[in-house]
C-alpha positions as CSV (number, residue, x, y, z in Angstrom):
1,M,35.5,67.1,24.5
2,L,33.1,70.0,24.2
3,K,29.5,69.7,25.2
4,V,27.3,71.4,22.7
5,R,24.4,73.5,24.1
6,G,22.5,73.4,20.8
7,R,22.6,74.0,17.1
8,V,23.3,77.7,17.7
9,A,26.3,76.9,19.9
10,R,27.9,75.2,16.9
11,R,27.3,78.3,14.8
12,L,28.7,80.7,17.3
13,S,31.7,78.6,18.5
14,T,32.7,78.2,14.8
15,V,33.9,81.8,14.9
16,A,36.7,80.8,17.2
17,L,37.5,77.8,15.1
18,V,37.8,79.9,12.0
19,G,40.2,82.2,13.8
20,A,42.3,79.3,14.9
21,L,42.5,78.0,11.4
22,A,43.5,81.3,10.0
23,A,46.3,81.6,12.6
24,G,47.6,78.2,11.6
25,L,46.9,76.7,15.0
26,L,44.7,74.0,13.5
27,T,44.7,72.2,10.2
28,A,41.6,71.9,8.2
29,Q,41.4,68.2,9.0
30,A,42.5,68.7,12.7
31,S,45.0,65.9,12.0
32,S,48.2,67.2,13.7
33,A,47.5,65.3,16.9
34,V,45.8,62.3,15.4
35,A,47.1,59.0,16.9
36,V,47.8,56.1,14.6
37,S,45.2,53.9,16.4
38,T,42.3,56.3,15.8
39,G,39.9,56.2,12.9
40,S,38.3,58.7,10.4
41,I,35.1,59.4,8.6
42,Q,35.5,60.8,5.1
43,G,33.2,61.9,2.3
44,T,32.2,64.9,0.2
45,V,29.7,67.7,0.5
46,S,28.0,69.4,-2.5
47,S,25.0,71.5,-3.3
48,G,23.1,73.0,-6.2
49,A,22.3,76.1,-4.1
50,S,23.2,79.4,-5.5
51,G,26.3,80.9,-3.9
52,F,27.3,77.6,-2.2
53,D,31.0,77.5,-1.2
54,A,32.2,73.9,-0.7
55,S,35.1,75.1,1.5
56,E,32.9,76.6,4.2
57,V,31.2,73.4,5.5
58,L,32.1,72.2,9.0
59,V,31.5,68.5,9.5
60,T,31.2,67.4,13.1
61,A,31.0,63.9,14.6
62,Y,28.9,63.5,17.8
63,E,28.8,60.6,20.2
64,L,26.2,59.9,22.9
65,E,27.3,60.4,26.5
66,D,24.9,60.4,29.4
67,D,21.9,61.1,27.1
68,E,23.7,64.1,25.5
69,W,25.3,64.4,22.1
70,V,28.9,65.5,22.6
71,E,31.3,66.6,20.0
72,A,34.0,63.9,19.3
73,G,35.8,65.5,16.3
74,Y,35.4,67.8,13.4
75,G,36.8,68.7,10.0
76,W,36.4,71.4,7.4
77,S,35.7,70.6,3.7
78,D,38.2,71.7,1.1
79,G,37.5,73.7,-2.1
80,D,36.3,70.4,-3.8
81,G,34.0,69.5,-1.0
82,R,36.2,66.7,0.4
83,Y,36.3,66.4,4.2
84,S,37.8,64.1,6.8
85,V,36.9,63.9,10.5
86,D,40.0,62.3,12.1
87,G,41.0,61.2,15.6
88,L,38.0,59.1,16.3
89,A,38.1,56.2,18.7
90,A,36.1,53.1,17.9
91,G,32.4,53.7,18.3
92,D,29.2,54.9,16.8
93,Y,28.9,58.5,15.6
94,R,26.4,60.9,14.0
95,L,27.5,63.5,11.5
96,E,26.4,67.1,11.3
97,F,27.0,69.2,8.1
98,Y,26.9,72.9,8.9
99,D,27.4,75.5,6.2
100,Y,29.1,78.4,7.9
101,S,27.9,80.8,5.1
102,D,24.3,79.8,5.9
103,T,23.6,79.3,2.2
104,T,22.5,75.7,2.8
105,A,20.5,74.2,5.6
106,T,22.2,72.3,8.4
107,E,21.6,68.6,8.1
108,Y,22.6,65.2,9.5
109,W,23.7,62.1,7.8
110,D,21.8,60.6,6.1
111,D,19.6,63.5,4.8
112,V,17.7,64.5,7.9
113,T,17.3,67.7,9.8
114,D,17.5,66.5,13.4
115,I,20.3,64.6,15.1
116,E,17.9,62.3,16.8
117,D,16.7,61.0,13.4
118,A,20.3,60.6,12.0
119,D,21.9,57.3,11.1
120,D,24.8,56.0,13.1
121,V,28.2,55.7,11.5
122,A,30.2,52.9,13.0
123,V,34.0,53.4,13.2
124,G,36.3,50.5,14.1
125,A,39.7,50.8,15.6
126,A,42.0,52.7,13.2
127,Q,39.3,52.3,10.5
128,V,38.8,54.9,7.8
129,V,35.1,55.0,6.9
130,T,34.4,56.5,3.4
131,G,31.5,57.4,1.3
132,K,29.6,59.5,3.8
133,D,28.5,62.1,1.2
134,A,26.0,64.8,1.7
135,V,24.1,67.0,-0.8
136,L,22.9,70.1,1.0
137,A,19.7,71.8,0.3
138,Q,19.1,75.5,-0.1
139,A,18.4,77.1,3.3
140,L,15.1,78.9,3.5
141,P,14.8,82.4,5.0
142,I,13.1,83.1,8.3
143,G,11.0,86.3,8.4
144,S,10.0,88.5,11.3
145,S,6.4,89.7,11.8
146,R,7.4,91.4,15.1
147,E,11.0,92.2,16.0
148,P,12.5,91.0,19.3
149,S,12.9,93.6,22.1
150,V,14.4,94.0,25.5
151,S,12.7,95.6,28.5
152,G,13.5,96.4,32.1
153,A,15.1,99.2,34.1
154,L,18.8,99.6,33.5
155,T,19.6,99.8,37.2
156,P,21.2,97.4,39.7
157,G,18.7,95.0,41.2
158,S,16.5,95.1,38.1
159,V,16.0,92.2,35.6
160,L,16.1,92.7,31.8
161,T,13.8,90.5,29.8
162,V,13.7,89.7,26.1
163,D,10.6,89.5,24.1
164,P,11.6,87.0,21.4
165,G,9.3,88.6,18.8
166,A,7.3,86.7,16.2
167,W,8.7,84.8,13.3
168,V,7.6,83.3,10.0
169,P,7.4,80.3,9.9
170,G,6.5,79.8,13.5
171,D,7.8,77.2,16.0
172,V,11.4,78.4,15.7
173,Q,14.1,77.7,18.3
174,V,15.3,80.9,20.1
175,F,18.7,81.3,21.6
176,Y,20.0,84.2,23.8
177,E,23.5,85.4,24.5
178,W,24.0,88.3,26.9
179,M,26.9,90.6,26.5
180,L,28.7,93.2,28.7
181,N,30.9,95.8,26.9
182,G,30.5,93.7,23.8
183,E,31.9,90.5,25.4
184,E,29.7,87.4,25.9
185,V,28.8,86.6,29.5
186,E,29.6,82.9,30.1
187,G,26.5,81.0,31.2
188,A,24.1,83.9,30.4
189,Y,21.9,82.2,27.9
190,D,18.4,82.8,29.3
191,R,15.6,85.3,28.3
192,T,16.4,87.2,31.5
193,F,19.5,88.9,32.9
194,A,19.8,90.2,36.4
195,L,21.7,93.5,36.9
196,T,24.0,94.0,39.9
197,A,26.1,96.9,41.3
198,Q,29.1,95.6,39.3
199,H,27.3,96.4,36.0
200,V,27.0,100.2,36.7
201,G,28.2,102.1,33.7
202,V,28.6,99.0,31.6
203,P,26.7,98.7,28.2
204,V,24.5,95.7,28.1
205,A,23.3,93.9,24.9
206,V,21.7,90.6,24.0
207,R,22.1,88.6,20.8
208,V,18.9,86.8,19.8
209,T,19.2,84.0,17.3
210,V,16.3,82.0,15.8
211,W,16.6,78.8,13.8
212,K,14.5,76.0,12.4
213,P,15.6,72.9,10.6
214,G,15.8,73.6,6.9
215,Y,16.1,77.4,7.4
216,R,18.8,80.0,7.8
217,Y,19.8,81.4,11.2
218,E,18.4,84.9,11.9
219,T,20.2,87.0,14.4
220,R,19.3,90.3,16.0
221,T,21.6,92.2,18.5
222,L,19.6,94.3,20.9
223,H,21.5,97.1,22.7
224,A,19.8,97.8,26.0
225,G,22.2,100.6,27.0
226,A,24.5,101.3,29.8
227,V,23.5,100.4,33.4
228,G,22.8,103.4,35.4
229,L,21.7,104.2,38.9
230,A,18.1,104.4,40.1
231,T,16.6,107.7,41.3
232,P,16.8,107.8,45.2
233,T,13.4,106.8,46.7
234,G,11.9,107.7,50.0
235,L,13.3,111.2,50.0
236,D,12.0,113.0,53.2
237,V,12.9,116.1,55.1
238,A,12.5,117.1,58.7
239,V,12.8,120.9,59.0
240,S,13.6,123.4,61.7
241,P,13.8,127.2,61.4
242,A,17.5,127.2,60.4
243,G,18.1,123.6,59.1
244,A,16.8,120.5,57.4
245,T,17.6,116.9,57.8
246,F,17.2,114.8,54.6
247,T,16.8,111.0,54.5
248,W,16.5,108.7,51.5
249,N,16.9,105.0,50.7
250,V,20.2,103.6,49.7
251,V,20.5,103.2,45.9
252,P,22.2,99.9,44.9
253,G,25.5,100.5,43.1
254,A,25.8,104.1,44.4
255,T,29.0,105.2,46.2
256,D,28.1,108.9,46.6
257,Y,25.2,111.2,46.7
258,R,24.9,114.9,45.7
259,L,22.4,117.2,47.4
260,T,21.8,120.5,45.6
261,M,19.9,123.4,47.1
262,Q,20.1,127.1,46.2
263,G,22.7,126.4,43.5
264,R,25.0,124.9,46.0
265,T,25.9,121.2,45.8
266,R,27.1,119.1,48.8
267,T,28.6,115.6,48.3
268,Y,27.9,112.9,50.8
269,G,29.7,109.6,50.3
270,G,31.4,106.6,51.8
271,S,30.4,103.1,52.6
272,T,26.8,102.5,53.6
273,G,28.0,100.1,56.3
274,G,24.9,97.9,55.8
275,R,22.5,100.8,56.2
276,T,19.3,100.9,54.2
277,S,18.9,104.7,54.3
278,M,21.1,107.8,54.2
279,T,20.9,111.0,56.3
280,F,22.3,114.5,55.5
281,Y,21.9,117.7,57.5
282,A,21.9,121.1,55.8
283,G,22.2,124.1,58.1
284,S,22.2,127.9,57.9
285,L,18.8,128.1,56.3
286,E,16.5,131.1,56.6
287,P,13.4,130.7,58.8
288,G,10.0,130.9,57.1
289,R,11.5,130.4,53.6
290,T,10.6,127.9,50.9
291,Y,13.4,125.7,49.5
292,T,13.6,123.1,46.7
293,A,16.4,120.4,47.1
294,S,17.4,117.5,44.9
295,V,19.4,114.4,45.6
296,E,21.1,112.3,43.0
297,A,23.1,109.0,43.3
298,T,26.5,108.8,41.7
299,A,29.3,106.2,41.3
300,S,32.8,107.3,42.0
301,T,34.3,104.6,39.8
302,R,32.3,105.5,36.7
303,P,30.9,108.7,35.2
304,V,27.3,107.9,35.9
305,S,24.6,109.5,38.0
306,S,20.9,109.0,38.5
307,V,17.9,111.2,37.7
308,P,17.6,113.3,40.9
309,A,14.8,113.1,43.4
310,T,13.4,116.5,44.5
311,V,11.5,117.8,47.5
312,T,10.1,121.2,48.3
313,F,9.7,122.4,51.9
314,T,9.3,125.5,54.0
315,T,11.2,126.2,57.2
316,P,9.1,127.2,60.2
317,A,9.1,130.8,61.3
318,M,11.8,131.9,63.7
319,P,10.6,131.5,67.4
320,A,10.9,134.4,69.8
321,A,13.4,134.6,72.6
322,T,12.2,133.2,75.9
323,K,13.3,132.7,79.5
324,L,15.0,136.1,79.9
325,R,17.2,136.3,83.0
326,T,19.3,139.0,84.6
327,Y,22.9,138.7,85.9
328,E,25.5,141.0,87.4
329,K,22.6,143.4,88.3
330,K,23.9,146.7,89.7
331,A,22.7,150.3,90.3
332,R,23.6,151.5,86.8
333,S,23.9,148.3,84.8
334,S,22.5,144.9,84.4
335,G,23.2,141.9,82.3
336,V,20.4,140.2,80.5
337,A,20.6,136.7,78.8
338,W,18.3,134.2,77.1
339,P,18.7,130.8,75.4
340,A,19.8,130.8,71.8
341,V,17.0,131.3,69.3
342,E,17.2,128.9,66.4
343,G,17.8,130.7,63.1
344,A,18.8,134.0,64.8
345,R,22.2,135.5,63.8
346,R,21.9,138.7,65.8
347,Y,19.7,140.4,68.4
348,E,18.4,143.8,69.4
349,I,17.5,144.5,73.0
350,T,15.1,147.4,73.5
351,V,15.0,148.8,77.1
352,W,12.8,151.6,78.5
353,S,11.3,152.9,81.7
354,K,8.2,155.0,82.4
355,G,8.6,158.5,81.1
356,R,11.9,157.8,79.4
357,K,12.9,157.2,75.8
358,A,13.7,153.6,74.9
359,R,17.3,152.6,74.2
360,T,18.4,149.8,71.9
361,F,21.4,147.6,72.4
362,K,22.7,145.3,69.7
363,T,24.6,141.9,70.1
364,V,25.4,138.7,68.2
365,N,25.5,136.8,71.5
366,R,22.7,135.4,73.7
367,G,22.8,138.4,75.9
368,R,24.9,141.5,77.0
369,V,25.4,144.0,79.8
370,L,23.2,147.0,79.6
371,R,24.9,150.2,80.9
372,G,23.8,153.8,81.6
373,L,20.8,152.8,83.7
374,K,19.4,154.6,86.7
375,P,19.5,153.1,90.2
376,A,16.4,151.6,91.8
377,T,14.5,151.9,88.5
378,K,12.0,149.5,87.0
379,Y,12.9,148.7,83.3
380,Y,11.0,147.0,80.6
381,V,12.8,144.8,78.0
382,R,12.0,143.2,74.6
383,V,14.4,141.1,72.5
384,T,14.1,141.1,68.7
385,S,15.8,138.2,67.0
386,F,17.0,138.6,63.3
387,S,18.0,135.9,60.8
388,A,21.2,136.1,58.8
389,D,19.8,138.3,56.0
390,D,17.3,140.1,58.2
391,L,14.4,138.7,56.2
392,S,13.0,137.0,59.2
393,R,12.6,138.3,62.7
394,S,10.7,137.6,65.9
395,V,9.9,139.8,69.0
396,S,9.8,138.4,72.5
397,R,7.2,139.3,75.1
398,K,7.9,142.1,77.6
399,W,10.1,141.4,80.6
400,T,10.8,143.6,83.6
401,F,13.7,144.1,86.0
402,T,14.7,146.7,88.6
403,T,18.2,148.0,89.1
404,R,19.7,148.1,92.6
405,K,19.9,151.1,94.9
406,K,23.2,153.0,95.2
């Protein structure tokens, strides 16, 4: 037996019953599996309401189990309004008359609008109880003075919340049904709905139904939209003359991240491995230059990406070469070397002695051998470091060395 959540559950589950009837899986009286020892409740339904169709009334018998009214059987009225609810064991039941067309108001036998106020119908073993007739009243409309709405961020970890709106008359019952991709989510019947990483890229909607005894059902379907990814937060950058290290917080539901800078996009992905933040290094930057970078979260399984987070930063100026040393020093040559200068892609070594014109040696390495020198001569040296596009440079202090005698 089916436990009924409320009046709206009967209205919505009826769609499935109508489909089963149309497919020939059930008879209008649900009698194909009726045992000889079971009883029935029979009667007629009628109404003077305009547009009433006697064949669209669903009559349901409920019995009380553990302080809850539970469906025990049902039957559809025919074109003349006759109905029969079959397959009932001996016991007491209460009858609900629900007009699927919503032309007339739902009521309970005998002529009340709440199941708690209804009269019991006693059914004996194999007894057919007749004469349970109902004259259904015209259902009144429910109006809206403020339409329902749904709010909340469409990102994993967020919670969507429905404002039920305002209705005339007041004191209506409100029912909620959340849907993903147009399909009802089983058990999701609250005002709120929590989004998870599994919902990324999936359209979310909620069906809001209001009802009051004597009135028609009013339903609104609110389309919240597809679940996306949140903008990465906590974006920070640590800079050096030739590189930048970016960090940002993990975005729930994201599988990859795209970092874009100077028109070039780098993709960083893979499992977060339980980490709460991501790190990415971008090298080959120009010292002393201002850059703008953006980071967006993506999901490899669905065509969805976040609004990017952006950061603007300036790399430090390129430092000068330091700690010059000589090696393989001879009478007419000497090697000079220094630690690598961050951001430098080439160097120029300027060498001179008193009374002599300076000479320049070029290299892409951290030093080189200077040839064509004079023996026992004191030389002065400066190293100029150049960036990749020569937009940045730095000049070292002056060093000295003396060549050997012959």
